[in-house]
GUKETI-563249 format. One record per residue (C-alpha): z, x, y; residue in three letters; residue number from 1. Coordinates in nm, 2 decimals. Layout:
N
<pt z="Z" x="X" y="Y" type="ALA" seq="NUM"/>
...
This chain:
342
<pt z="2.79" x="-4.05" y="0.15" type="MET" seq="1"/>
<pt z="2.43" x="-3.96" y="0.07" type="GLU" seq="2"/>
<pt z="2.35" x="-3.59" y="0.12" type="LYS" seq="3"/>
<pt z="2.10" x="-3.53" y="0.40" type="ARG" seq="4"/>
<pt z="1.80" x="-3.32" y="0.30" type="GLU" seq="5"/>
<pt z="1.69" x="-3.02" y="0.50" type="GLU" seq="6"/>
<pt z="1.33" x="-3.04" y="0.62" type="ILE" seq="7"/>
<pt z="1.13" x="-2.73" y="0.70" type="ILE" seq="8"/>
<pt z="0.82" x="-2.77" y="0.92" type="PHE" seq="9"/>
<pt z="0.55" x="-2.55" y="0.80" type="VAL" seq="10"/>
<pt z="0.21" x="-2.49" y="0.97" type="GLU" seq="11"/>
<pt z="-0.06" x="-2.63" y="0.74" type="SER" seq="12"/>
<pt z="-0.27" x="-2.31" y="0.76" type="SER" seq="13"/>
<pt z="0.00" x="-2.10" y="0.58" type="ILE" seq="14"/>
<pt z="-0.09" x="-2.05" y="0.22" type="ASN" seq="15"/>
<pt z="0.18" x="-2.10" y="-0.05" type="LEU" seq="16"/>
<pt z="0.20" x="-1.73" y="-0.14" type="SER" seq="17"/>
<pt z="0.28" x="-1.63" y="0.22" type="HIS" seq="18"/>
<pt z="0.52" x="-1.92" y="0.26" type="LEU" seq="19"/>
<pt z="0.71" x="-1.80" y="-0.05" type="GLY" seq="20"/>
<pt z="0.72" x="-1.44" y="0.07" type="GLN" seq="21"/>
<pt z="0.85" x="-1.55" y="0.42" type="VAL" seq="22"/>
<pt z="1.13" x="-1.76" y="0.27" type="ILE" seq="23"/>
<pt z="1.22" x="-1.49" y="0.02" type="GLN" seq="24"/>
<pt z="1.23" x="-1.22" y="0.28" type="LEU" seq="25"/>
<pt z="1.46" x="-1.42" y="0.51" type="ILE" seq="26"/>
<pt z="1.69" x="-1.48" y="0.22" type="GLY" seq="27"/>
<pt z="1.72" x="-1.11" y="0.14" type="GLU" seq="28"/>
<pt z="1.79" x="-0.99" y="0.50" type="ILE" seq="29"/>
<pt z="2.16" x="-0.91" y="0.55" type="PRO" seq="30"/>
<pt z="2.14" x="-1.01" y="0.92" type="TYR" seq="31"/>
<pt z="2.05" x="-1.36" y="0.82" type="PHE" seq="32"/>
<pt z="2.25" x="-1.39" y="0.49" type="ALA" seq="33"/>
<pt z="2.58" x="-1.32" y="0.67" type="GLU" seq="34"/>
<pt z="2.51" x="-1.61" y="0.91" type="ARG" seq="35"/>
<pt z="2.43" x="-1.87" y="0.63" type="LYS" seq="36"/>
<pt z="2.11" x="-1.95" y="0.82" type="VAL" seq="37"/>
<pt z="1.88" x="-2.25" y="0.79" type="ARG" seq="38"/>
<pt z="1.50" x="-2.21" y="0.84" type="VAL" seq="39"/>
<pt z="1.37" x="-2.49" y="1.05" type="LYS" seq="40"/>
<pt z="1.01" x="-2.41" y="1.13" type="ARG" seq="41"/>
<pt z="0.74" x="-2.15" y="1.02" type="ILE" seq="42"/>
<pt z="0.42" x="-2.11" y="1.21" type="GLY" seq="43"/>
<pt z="0.14" x="-1.85" y="1.23" type="VAL" seq="44"/>
<pt z="0.12" x="-1.58" y="1.50" type="LEU" seq="45"/>
<pt z="-0.25" x="-1.51" y="1.53" type="PRO" seq="46"/>
<pt z="-0.45" x="-1.20" y="1.62" type="TYR" seq="47"/>
<pt z="-0.32" x="-0.95" y="1.36" type="GLY" seq="48"/>
<pt z="-0.61" x="-0.73" y="1.24" type="LEU" seq="49"/>
<pt z="-0.42" x="-0.59" y="0.94" type="THR" seq="50"/>
<pt z="-0.09" x="-0.78" y="0.87" type="ASN" seq="51"/>
<pt z="0.03" x="-1.14" y="0.85" type="PHE" seq="52"/>
<pt z="0.25" x="-1.25" y="1.13" type="ASN" seq="53"/>
<pt z="0.47" x="-1.56" y="1.17" type="PHE" seq="54"/>
<pt z="0.69" x="-1.73" y="1.42" type="ARG" seq="55"/>
<pt z="1.01" x="-1.85" y="1.25" type="VAL" seq="56"/>
<pt z="1.28" x="-2.07" y="1.38" type="THR" seq="57"/>
<pt z="1.62" x="-1.99" y="1.22" type="ILE" seq="58"/>
<pt z="1.94" x="-2.16" y="1.33" type="ASN" seq="59"/>
<pt z="1.77" x="-2.26" y="1.65" type="GLY" seq="60"/>
<pt z="1.66" x="-1.91" y="1.74" type="GLU" seq="61"/>
<pt z="1.30" x="-1.78" y="1.73" type="GLU" seq="62"/>
<pt z="1.19" x="-1.46" y="1.55" type="TYR" seq="63"/>
<pt z="0.86" x="-1.28" y="1.48" type="ALA" seq="64"/>
<pt z="0.83" x="-1.20" y="1.12" type="LEU" seq="65"/>
<pt z="0.56" x="-0.97" y="0.97" type="ARG" seq="66"/>
<pt z="0.44" x="-0.94" y="0.62" type="LEU" seq="67"/>
<pt z="0.26" x="-0.60" y="0.60" type="ALA" seq="68"/>
<pt z="-0.08" x="-0.59" y="0.45" type="ALA" seq="69"/>
<pt z="-0.11" x="-0.48" y="0.08" type="PRO" seq="70"/>
<pt z="-0.24" x="-0.12" y="0.06" type="GLY" seq="71"/>
<pt z="-0.14" x="-0.04" y="0.41" type="SER" seq="72"/>
<pt z="0.12" x="0.21" y="0.27" type="TRP" seq="73"/>
<pt z="-0.18" x="0.44" y="0.20" type="GLU" seq="74"/>
<pt z="-0.24" x="0.51" y="0.56" type="TYR" seq="75"/>
<pt z="0.07" x="0.40" y="0.76" type="ILE" seq="76"/>
<pt z="0.40" x="0.59" y="0.76" type="ASP" seq="77"/>
<pt z="0.65" x="0.31" y="0.75" type="ARG" seq="78"/>
<pt z="0.96" x="0.53" y="0.79" type="VAL" seq="79"/>
<pt z="0.81" x="0.66" y="1.11" type="ALA" seq="80"/>
<pt z="0.72" x="0.32" y="1.24" type="GLU" seq="81"/>
<pt z="1.08" x="0.20" y="1.18" type="LYS" seq="82"/>
<pt z="1.21" x="0.49" y="1.38" type="HIS" seq="83"/>
<pt z="0.96" x="0.44" y="1.67" type="THR" seq="84"/>
<pt z="1.00" x="0.07" y="1.70" type="ALA" seq="85"/>
<pt z="1.38" x="0.10" y="1.73" type="SER" seq="86"/>
<pt z="1.35" x="0.37" y="1.98" type="LEU" seq="87"/>
<pt z="1.09" x="0.18" y="2.19" type="MET" seq="88"/>
<pt z="1.31" x="-0.13" y="2.18" type="ALA" seq="89"/>
<pt z="1.60" x="0.08" y="2.31" type="ASP" seq="90"/>
<pt z="1.41" x="0.19" y="2.62" type="ILE" seq="91"/>
<pt z="1.27" x="-0.16" y="2.69" type="GLY" seq="92"/>
<pt z="0.91" x="-0.11" y="2.59" type="VAL" seq="93"/>
<pt z="0.91" x="-0.31" y="2.27" type="SER" seq="94"/>
<pt z="1.10" x="-0.61" y="2.13" type="PRO" seq="95"/>
<pt z="1.44" x="-0.57" y="1.95" type="LYS" seq="96"/>
<pt z="1.41" x="-0.50" y="1.58" type="VAL" seq="97"/>
<pt z="1.65" x="-0.70" y="1.36" type="PHE" seq="98"/>
<pt z="1.52" x="-0.59" y="1.02" type="TYR" seq="99"/>
<pt z="1.26" x="-0.34" y="0.89" type="TYR" seq="100"/>
<pt z="1.18" x="-0.25" y="0.53" type="ASP" seq="101"/>
<pt z="1.05" x="0.11" y="0.54" type="ASP" seq="102"/>
<pt z="0.90" x="0.07" y="0.19" type="LYS" seq="103"/>
<pt z="0.69" x="-0.24" y="0.25" type="THR" seq="104"/>
<pt z="0.65" x="-0.25" y="0.63" type="GLY" seq="105"/>
<pt z="0.79" x="-0.61" y="0.64" type="ASN" seq="106"/>
<pt z="0.99" x="-0.67" y="0.96" type="GLN" seq="107"/>
<pt z="1.17" x="-0.92" y="1.17" type="VAL" seq="108"/>
<pt z="1.20" x="-0.87" y="1.54" type="CYS" seq="109"/>
<pt z="1.27" x="-1.05" y="1.87" type="GLU" seq="110"/>
<pt z="1.02" x="-1.33" y="1.94" type="TYR" seq="111"/>
<pt z="0.86" x="-1.28" y="2.29" type="ILE" seq="112"/>
<pt z="0.82" x="-1.62" y="2.43" type="ASP" seq="113"/>
<pt z="0.53" x="-1.53" y="2.65" type="GLY" seq="114"/>
<pt z="0.15" x="-1.48" y="2.64" type="LYS" seq="115"/>
<pt z="-0.04" x="-1.26" y="2.40" type="THR" seq="116"/>
<pt z="-0.30" x="-1.08" y="2.61" type="LEU" seq="117"/>
<pt z="-0.67" x="-1.07" y="2.54" type="HIS" seq="118"/>
<pt z="-0.96" x="-0.86" y="2.68" type="ILE" seq="119"/>
<pt z="-1.03" x="-1.10" y="2.98" type="PRO" seq="120"/>
<pt z="-0.66" x="-1.07" y="3.09" type="ASP" seq="121"/>
<pt z="-0.72" x="-0.70" y="3.18" type="PHE" seq="122"/>
<pt z="-0.96" x="-0.80" y="3.45" type="GLN" seq="123"/>
<pt z="-0.64" x="-0.86" y="3.65" type="ASP" seq="124"/>
<pt z="-0.57" x="-0.53" y="3.83" type="LEU" seq="125"/>
<pt z="-0.20" x="-0.61" y="3.86" type="GLU" seq="126"/>
<pt z="-0.17" x="-0.64" y="3.48" type="ILE" seq="127"/>
<pt z="-0.37" x="-0.31" y="3.44" type="VAL" seq="128"/>
<pt z="-0.13" x="-0.14" y="3.68" type="LYS" seq="129"/>
<pt z="0.17" x="-0.27" y="3.49" type="MET" seq="130"/>
<pt z="0.02" x="-0.13" y="3.17" type="ALA" seq="131"/>
<pt z="-0.02" x="0.21" y="3.34" type="ALA" seq="132"/>
<pt z="0.34" x="0.21" y="3.44" type="ARG" seq="133"/>
<pt z="0.45" x="0.12" y="3.09" type="LEU" seq="134"/>
<pt z="0.25" x="0.39" y="2.93" type="PHE" seq="135"/>
<pt z="0.40" x="0.64" y="3.18" type="ARG" seq="136"/>
<pt z="0.75" x="0.51" y="3.10" type="LYS" seq="137"/>
<pt z="0.74" x="0.60" y="2.73" type="TYR" seq="138"/>
<pt z="0.51" x="0.90" y="2.76" type="HIS" seq="139"/>
<pt z="0.77" x="1.06" y="2.99" type="THR" seq="140"/>
<pt z="1.08" x="0.93" y="2.81" type="CYS" seq="141"/>
<pt z="1.16" x="1.28" y="2.66" type="GLY" seq="142"/>
<pt z="1.21" x="1.14" y="2.31" type="LYS" seq="143"/>
<pt z="1.07" x="1.30" y="2.00" type="GLU" seq="144"/>
<pt z="0.91" x="1.08" y="1.73" type="LEU" seq="145"/>
<pt z="0.95" x="1.18" y="1.37" type="ILE" seq="146"/>
<pt z="0.57" x="1.14" y="1.30" type="ALA" seq="147"/>
<pt z="0.27" x="1.32" y="1.43" type="GLU" seq="148"/>
<pt z="-0.06" x="1.14" y="1.50" type="PHE" seq="149"/>
<pt z="-0.32" x="1.41" y="1.48" type="ASN" seq="150"/>
<pt z="-0.67" x="1.25" y="1.48" type="PRO" seq="151"/>
<pt z="-0.82" x="1.56" y="1.31" type="PHE" seq="152"/>
<pt z="-0.57" x="1.52" y="1.02" type="LYS" seq="153"/>
<pt z="-0.60" x="1.14" y="1.01" type="VAL" seq="154"/>
<pt z="-0.97" x="1.18" y="0.97" type="LYS" seq="155"/>
<pt z="-0.92" x="1.38" y="0.65" type="LYS" seq="156"/>
<pt z="-0.68" x="1.12" y="0.51" type="GLU" seq="157"/>
<pt z="-0.91" x="0.83" y="0.59" type="TYR" seq="158"/>
<pt z="-1.21" x="1.01" y="0.44" type="LEU" seq="159"/>
<pt z="-1.02" x="1.07" y="0.11" type="GLU" seq="160"/>
<pt z="-0.96" x="0.70" y="0.08" type="ILE" seq="161"/>
<pt z="-1.32" x="0.61" y="0.17" type="ILE" seq="162"/>
<pt z="-1.47" x="0.87" y="-0.07" type="GLU" seq="163"/>
<pt z="-1.23" x="0.77" y="-0.35" type="ALA" seq="164"/>
<pt z="-1.35" x="0.41" y="-0.34" type="LYS" seq="165"/>
<pt z="-1.72" x="0.49" y="-0.27" type="ASN" seq="166"/>
<pt z="-1.75" x="0.31" y="0.06" type="VAL" seq="167"/>
<pt z="-2.07" x="0.38" y="0.25" type="PRO" seq="168"/>
<pt z="-2.06" x="0.55" y="0.59" type="ILE" seq="169"/>
<pt z="-2.25" x="0.49" y="0.90" type="TYR" seq="170"/>
<pt z="-2.58" x="0.66" y="0.98" type="GLU" seq="171"/>
<pt z="-2.45" x="0.82" y="1.30" type="GLU" seq="172"/>
<pt z="-2.13" x="0.94" y="1.13" type="HIS" seq="173"/>
<pt z="-2.22" x="1.31" y="1.12" type="ASP" seq="174"/>
<pt z="-2.35" x="1.32" y="1.47" type="ARG" seq="175"/>
<pt z="-2.02" x="1.18" y="1.60" type="ILE" seq="176"/>
<pt z="-1.80" x="1.40" y="1.40" type="TRP" seq="177"/>
<pt z="-2.00" x="1.71" y="1.48" type="ASN" seq="178"/>
<pt z="-1.90" x="1.65" y="1.84" type="LYS" seq="179"/>
<pt z="-1.54" x="1.59" y="1.73" type="VAL" seq="180"/>
<pt z="-1.55" x="1.93" y="1.56" type="ASP" seq="181"/>
<pt z="-1.66" x="2.08" y="1.90" type="GLU" seq="182"/>
<pt z="-1.36" x="1.91" y="2.07" type="ILE" seq="183"/>
<pt z="-1.13" x="2.05" y="1.80" type="GLU" seq="184"/>
<pt z="-1.24" x="2.40" y="1.90" type="GLU" seq="185"/>
<pt z="-1.18" x="2.32" y="2.27" type="ILE" seq="186"/>
<pt z="-0.83" x="2.20" y="2.19" type="PHE" seq="187"/>
<pt z="-0.76" x="2.53" y="2.02" type="LYS" seq="188"/>
<pt z="-0.84" x="2.70" y="2.35" type="ILE" seq="189"/>
<pt z="-0.65" x="2.45" y="2.56" type="ASN" seq="190"/>
<pt z="-0.43" x="2.23" y="2.34" type="PRO" seq="191"/>
<pt z="-0.29" x="1.90" y="2.47" type="PRO" seq="192"/>
<pt z="0.08" x="1.85" y="2.54" type="LYS" seq="193"/>
<pt z="0.20" x="1.59" y="2.30" type="CYS" seq="194"/>
<pt z="0.43" x="1.30" y="2.38" type="THR" seq="195"/>
<pt z="0.53" x="0.97" y="2.21" type="PRO" seq="196"/>
<pt z="0.22" x="0.77" y="2.17" type="CYS" seq="197"/>
<pt z="0.14" x="0.42" y="2.04" type="HIS" seq="198"/>
<pt z="-0.22" x="0.52" y="1.94" type="ASN" seq="199"/>
<pt z="-0.34" x="0.16" y="1.90" type="ASP" seq="200"/>
<pt z="-0.30" x="-0.03" y="2.23" type="PRO" seq="201"/>
<pt z="-0.56" x="-0.29" y="2.18" type="LEU" seq="202"/>
<pt z="-0.54" x="-0.61" y="2.39" type="ALA" seq="203"/>
<pt z="-0.35" x="-0.82" y="2.14" type="GLU" seq="204"/>
<pt z="-0.08" x="-0.57" y="2.11" type="ASN" seq="205"/>
<pt z="0.03" x="-0.65" y="2.47" type="TRP" seq="206"/>
<pt z="0.25" x="-0.94" y="2.56" type="MET" seq="207"/>
<pt z="0.36" x="-1.07" y="2.90" type="LEU" seq="208"/>
<pt z="0.67" x="-1.28" y="2.98" type="ASP" seq="209"/>
<pt z="0.88" x="-1.34" y="3.28" type="GLU" seq="210"/>
<pt z="1.06" x="-1.00" y="3.22" type="ARG" seq="211"/>
<pt z="0.73" x="-0.81" y="3.23" type="GLY" seq="212"/>
<pt z="0.49" x="-0.64" y="2.99" type="LEU" seq="213"/>
<pt z="0.56" x="-0.55" y="2.63" type="TRP" seq="214"/>
<pt z="0.38" x="-0.33" y="2.38" type="LEU" seq="215"/>
<pt z="0.42" x="-0.43" y="2.01" type="ILE" seq="216"/>
<pt z="0.31" x="-0.30" y="1.66" type="ASP" seq="217"/>
<pt z="0.39" x="0.07" y="1.64" type="TRP" seq="218"/>
<pt z="0.23" x="0.13" y="1.30" type="GLU" seq="219"/>
<pt z="0.02" x="0.42" y="1.42" type="TYR" seq="220"/>
<pt z="0.27" x="0.57" y="1.66" type="ALA" seq="221"/>
<pt z="0.34" x="0.94" y="1.66" type="GLY" seq="222"/>
<pt z="0.35" x="1.25" y="1.88" type="MET" seq="223"/>
<pt z="0.00" x="1.29" y="2.02" type="ASN" seq="224"/>
<pt z="-0.20" x="1.37" y="2.33" type="ASP" seq="225"/>
<pt z="-0.10" x="1.09" y="2.57" type="PRO" seq="226"/>
<pt z="-0.46" x="1.08" y="2.69" type="MET" seq="227"/>
<pt z="-0.54" x="0.93" y="2.35" type="PHE" seq="228"/>
<pt z="-0.34" x="0.62" y="2.45" type="ASP" seq="229"/>
<pt z="-0.52" x="0.60" y="2.78" type="LEU" seq="230"/>
<pt z="-0.87" x="0.65" y="2.64" type="GLY" seq="231"/>
<pt z="-0.80" x="0.40" y="2.36" type="ASP" seq="232"/>
<pt z="-0.66" x="0.14" y="2.60" type="PHE" seq="233"/>
<pt z="-0.96" x="0.18" y="2.84" type="ILE" seq="234"/>
<pt z="-1.20" x="0.14" y="2.55" type="SER" seq="235"/>
<pt z="-1.02" x="-0.14" y="2.35" type="GLU" seq="236"/>
<pt z="-0.95" x="-0.37" y="2.65" type="VAL" seq="237"/>
<pt z="-1.29" x="-0.29" y="2.79" type="GLU" seq="238"/>
<pt z="-1.18" x="-0.20" y="3.15" type="LEU" seq="239"/>
<pt z="-1.45" x="-0.23" y="3.41" type="THR" seq="240"/>
<pt z="-1.51" x="0.09" y="3.62" type="PRO" seq="241"/>
<pt z="-1.31" x="-0.07" y="3.90" type="GLU" seq="242"/>
<pt z="-1.02" x="-0.15" y="3.67" type="ALA" seq="243"/>
<pt z="-1.03" x="0.19" y="3.50" type="GLU" seq="244"/>
<pt z="-1.01" x="0.35" y="3.85" type="LYS" seq="245"/>
<pt z="-0.70" x="0.14" y="3.94" type="ALA" seq="246"/>
<pt z="-0.54" x="0.22" y="3.60" type="PHE" seq="247"/>
<pt z="-0.59" x="0.59" y="3.62" type="LEU" seq="248"/>
<pt z="-0.48" x="0.61" y="3.98" type="GLU" seq="249"/>
<pt z="-0.16" x="0.42" y="3.89" type="GLU" seq="250"/>
<pt z="-0.08" x="0.63" y="3.58" type="TYR" seq="251"/>
<pt z="-0.14" x="0.96" y="3.75" type="PHE" seq="252"/>
<pt z="0.02" x="0.84" y="4.08" type="GLU" seq="253"/>
<pt z="-0.29" x="0.96" y="4.27" type="GLY" seq="254"/>
<pt z="-0.28" x="1.32" y="4.13" type="ASN" seq="255"/>
<pt z="-0.57" x="1.31" y="3.89" type="LEU" seq="256"/>
<pt z="-0.75" x="1.64" y="3.81" type="THR" seq="257"/>
<pt z="-1.09" x="1.70" y="3.65" type="TRP" seq="258"/>
<pt z="-0.91" x="1.84" y="3.34" type="GLU" seq="259"/>
<pt z="-0.70" x="1.52" y="3.32" type="ASP" seq="260"/>
<pt z="-1.00" x="1.30" y="3.35" type="TYR" seq="261"/>
<pt z="-1.19" x="1.51" y="3.10" type="GLY" seq="262"/>
<pt z="-0.91" x="1.46" y="2.85" type="ARG" seq="263"/>
<pt z="-0.92" x="1.09" y="2.90" type="VAL" seq="264"/>
<pt z="-1.30" x="1.08" y="2.83" type="VAL" seq="265"/>
<pt z="-1.26" x="1.31" y="2.53" type="ILE" seq="266"/>
<pt z="-1.00" x="1.07" y="2.38" type="GLU" seq="267"/>
<pt z="-1.23" x="0.77" y="2.44" type="LYS" seq="268"/>
<pt z="-1.46" x="0.94" y="2.20" type="LEU" seq="269"/>
<pt z="-1.18" x="1.04" y="1.96" type="MET" seq="270"/>
<pt z="-1.04" x="0.69" y="1.93" type="CYS" seq="271"/>
<pt z="-1.38" x="0.53" y="1.86" type="ASN" seq="272"/>
<pt z="-1.46" x="0.80" y="1.61" type="ALA" seq="273"/>
<pt z="-1.13" x="0.74" y="1.43" type="LEU" seq="274"/>
<pt z="-1.15" x="0.36" y="1.43" type="TRP" seq="275"/>
<pt z="-1.50" x="0.39" y="1.28" type="GLU" seq="276"/>
<pt z="-1.33" x="0.54" y="0.98" type="LEU" seq="277"/>
<pt z="-1.04" x="0.30" y="0.99" type="TRP" seq="278"/>
<pt z="-1.28" x="0.01" y="0.95" type="SER" seq="279"/>
<pt z="-1.41" x="0.17" y="0.63" type="LEU" seq="280"/>
<pt z="-1.06" x="0.21" y="0.50" type="VAL" seq="281"/>
<pt z="-1.01" x="-0.16" y="0.54" type="GLN" seq="282"/>
<pt z="-1.32" x="-0.22" y="0.33" type="ILE" seq="283"/>
<pt z="-1.18" x="0.02" y="0.08" type="ALA" seq="284"/>
<pt z="-0.87" x="-0.20" y="0.06" type="ASN" seq="285"/>
<pt z="-1.08" x="-0.51" y="-0.01" type="ASP" seq="286"/>
<pt z="-1.10" x="-0.66" y="0.33" type="LYS" seq="287"/>
<pt z="-1.42" x="-0.86" y="0.41" type="PRO" seq="288"/>
<pt z="-1.71" x="-0.61" y="0.41" type="PHE" seq="289"/>
<pt z="-1.92" x="-0.78" y="0.68" type="ASP" seq="290"/>
<pt z="-1.64" x="-0.83" y="0.93" type="GLU" seq="291"/>
<pt z="-1.51" x="-0.47" y="0.91" type="TYR" seq="292"/>
<pt z="-1.85" x="-0.31" y="0.88" type="TRP" seq="293"/>
<pt z="-1.95" x="-0.48" y="1.21" type="GLU" seq="294"/>
<pt z="-1.61" x="-0.38" y="1.37" type="PHE" seq="295"/>
<pt z="-1.67" x="-0.02" y="1.28" type="GLY" seq="296"/>
<pt z="-2.03" x="-0.03" y="1.39" type="LEU" seq="297"/>
<pt z="-1.91" x="-0.14" y="1.74" type="SER" seq="298"/>
<pt z="-1.70" x="0.18" y="1.75" type="LYS" seq="299"/>
<pt z="-2.00" x="0.39" y="1.65" type="VAL" seq="300"/>
<pt z="-2.21" x="0.24" y="1.93" type="LYS" seq="301"/>
<pt z="-1.93" x="0.32" y="2.18" type="LYS" seq="302"/>
<pt z="-1.90" x="0.68" y="2.05" type="ALA" seq="303"/>
<pt z="-2.27" x="0.74" y="2.07" type="ILE" seq="304"/>
<pt z="-2.29" x="0.60" y="2.43" type="LYS" seq="305"/>
<pt z="-2.03" x="0.85" y="2.54" type="LEU" seq="306"/>
<pt z="-2.19" x="1.15" y="2.37" type="ILE" seq="307"/>
<pt z="-2.52" x="1.06" y="2.54" type="GLU" seq="308"/>
<pt z="-2.36" x="1.00" y="2.89" type="ALA" seq="309"/>
<pt z="-2.48" x="1.25" y="3.15" type="PRO" seq="310"/>
<pt z="-2.13" x="1.36" y="3.26" type="ASN" seq="311"/>
<pt z="-1.98" x="1.39" y="2.91" type="PHE" seq="312"/>
<pt z="-2.05" x="1.76" y="2.87" type="GLU" seq="313"/>
<pt z="-1.90" x="1.82" y="3.21" type="LYS" seq="314"/>
<pt z="-1.58" x="1.66" y="3.09" type="CYS" seq="315"/>
<pt z="-1.57" x="1.89" y="2.79" type="LEU" seq="316"/>
<pt z="-1.62" x="2.19" y="3.02" type="GLN" seq="317"/>
<pt z="-1.34" x="2.07" y="3.25" type="ALA" seq="318"/>
<pt z="-1.10" x="2.07" y="2.96" type="VAL" seq="319"/>
<pt z="-1.23" x="2.40" y="2.81" type="ARG" seq="320"/>
<pt z="-1.20" x="2.58" y="3.15" type="GLU" seq="321"/>
<pt z="-0.89" x="2.39" y="3.28" type="ARG" seq="322"/>
<pt z="-1.04" x="2.26" y="3.60" type="TRP" seq="323"/>
<pt z="-0.74" x="2.19" y="3.83" type="ALA" seq="324"/>
<pt z="-0.93" x="2.05" y="4.13" type="GLU" seq="325"/>
<pt z="-0.87" x="1.68" y="4.21" type="PRO" seq="326"/>
<pt z="-1.14" x="1.44" y="4.11" type="ILE" seq="327"/>
<pt z="-1.26" x="1.14" y="4.31" type="LEU" seq="328"/>
<pt z="-1.33" x="0.86" y="4.07" type="LEU" seq="329"/>
<pt z="-1.67" x="0.76" y="4.21" type="GLU" seq="330"/>
<pt z="-1.85" x="0.46" y="4.07" type="ASP" seq="331"/>
<pt z="-2.14" x="0.66" y="3.93" type="ASN" seq="332"/>
<pt z="-1.91" x="0.89" y="3.73" type="VAL" seq="333"/>
<pt z="-1.70" x="0.60" y="3.60" type="LEU" seq="334"/>
<pt z="-2.00" x="0.38" y="3.52" type="SER" seq="335"/>
<pt z="-2.18" x="0.67" y="3.33" type="SER" seq="336"/>
<pt z="-1.87" x="0.72" y="3.11" type="LEU" seq="337"/>
<pt z="-1.79" x="0.36" y="3.05" type="SER" seq="338"/>
<pt z="-1.82" x="0.22" y="2.70" type="VAL" seq="339"/>
<pt z="-1.89" x="-0.13" y="2.82" type="LEU" seq="340"/>
<pt z="-2.20" x="-0.29" y="2.67" type="SER" seq="341"/>
<pt z="-2.23" x="-0.02" y="2.41" type="ALA" seq="342"/>
């Protein structure tokens, strides 16, 4: 009897190098080797800014496979990500992890058969409120991550990479980071209470299926001010003032103080300042200059818009002086501190 050949369906956009790495990785993973698996289909999962992501069908089951970007070990703690991703899967925030290589960052996890979200999806106030509840779920889980994400320390690490490879910096860099230095002094007076944080909740790191909302890609996770997550989320998914109000009221369950809001606004600045440098690190690692320079420039514009906002200094004062009085999120305040159209 003639032996039947096995056929693997491969999306045409996948280059041969990545295809070889995917097949080799699957063959080396004990979880699959023990089951004598057969790969049936390999497709691309879009929207990754740094890594290469694939949807893989193995023995009739779907998995999400990630090949970590070359050079990412310079600025990502893979041991910490492995710990965090497993912990977040355990509490129902992130997909189950089947395999993680803490040297390379390659991983295989549960495939979420749902929708990858994009910026327009966060005009839906119900999705915004779901995100607020998910943030609060893991911010208050009581777990301790093995990594710290301190933006002031991360800045130094990024600058070392940028300077070592002679990457140019933006004209407004010093102005932004002088304000960050001022914030660092405020945090010495009134330090934030750190919790588990994702630290990179951009739109495409959210997925929605019939079970609910999921947050993926915990590369930058660590103990940090939870307001960094909120400020970064508001900035990255470009919440309108109306949506930002709904988001903050849901997260704080109606108990928002001036100090709380001041911290959120401060962290809006912090995340944009940090991602300005992150974009230059990508250039240092030979990513396309024009693409990442423009990406970083968009963060610079948002940071400058915040610094120049009429209520920004009031937010700094609220944190410095620990203002405990409730704040009414009026449209004029939210609009003045929005980073939309920066």
